[in-house]
N, C-alpha and C positions, 0 to 999 in steps of 0.2 A: 642739620636738617628740622624743623619745629616740630613740636612733637603732638600729633593728633589726640585730640579729646573728644568723647561724647557731650553734648550737651547735655543730656540728663543720662544720669545711670537710677534708676529706682524700679519698683514692683510696679509692674503694670497692671493698674484696676485701671476700672471702666471712668469713673472719673479725671485721670489724668490723661485716659487714653482723646477724651470727649475736650479735653482743654487743649489740648496743642494743635499748634498751627499744621493746616492745608500743606501739604507739600515736603514737612521732613521726612528722613528715612527712619524709619524704626523696623528694631532687630530684635530677636529674642536672644537671650544669654543662654536660652538652650539650645542644643545643637545637633544635630546628627554627626557630624563630624567639626571637626574645632574650627573649620572655613565654610561649615554650609548649617546655616541656623534653621530650626524648627519653622520658624517667620521671618521672612525680609522685603517689608515693602515702602511703598511713598505711601505715608498718610493721607485717606482721600476726602475732598471737600464734605464740610458737615451733613449735605443731604444725604451722604451715602455711608456715612459713615457705620452708622446700625448694621450694614451688611459687610463691612470690613471686621465690625468687631465678633461680629457671629464666626468668621473664618481664623479672627486668635483664639477664640471658646475652642473651634473643631482643631486647630494645632494644642491646644491645651498647654499654651503661654500667658494667659493668665494670672494674675496673681503671681508671679515670676518676675524676676530682675527682667529688664529690657535695657538698648540704651538706645539715644536719638542721633543720631544725624541730620546734619543740615544738608544734605545725599548721599545717594548711593556711592559718589566719589569718596567724599571723606571718608564713610564707613571702609571701604577699599585700602585707603592709604591707613587706617587706621587698624585695620585686620593686618596689612602687609606689615607695620612696625611693629605690632605686637607680634607677630611670628619672627620677624629678625630684629632684634632689639639692637639699638645702635650700642654700641660701647664705648664711645668716648662718653 
């Protein structure tokens, strides 16, 4: 099975957030539980990014490590492999 990795893994600054393409899946590294991140959403079009940034700030995940995936399915596959690593 091909190992899934995030497209990006770094601190979530406003500058990074604003330059990410629409439609990618943004997930905070800070979680309620290992499978329940404080923030996980599809990145909005630039016209509504300011509203999404406020949700990020409200969740207190700005300036913390985040991961960016192509889509939610990629994130779920990554999470599945992280929870049950292949021993081969």
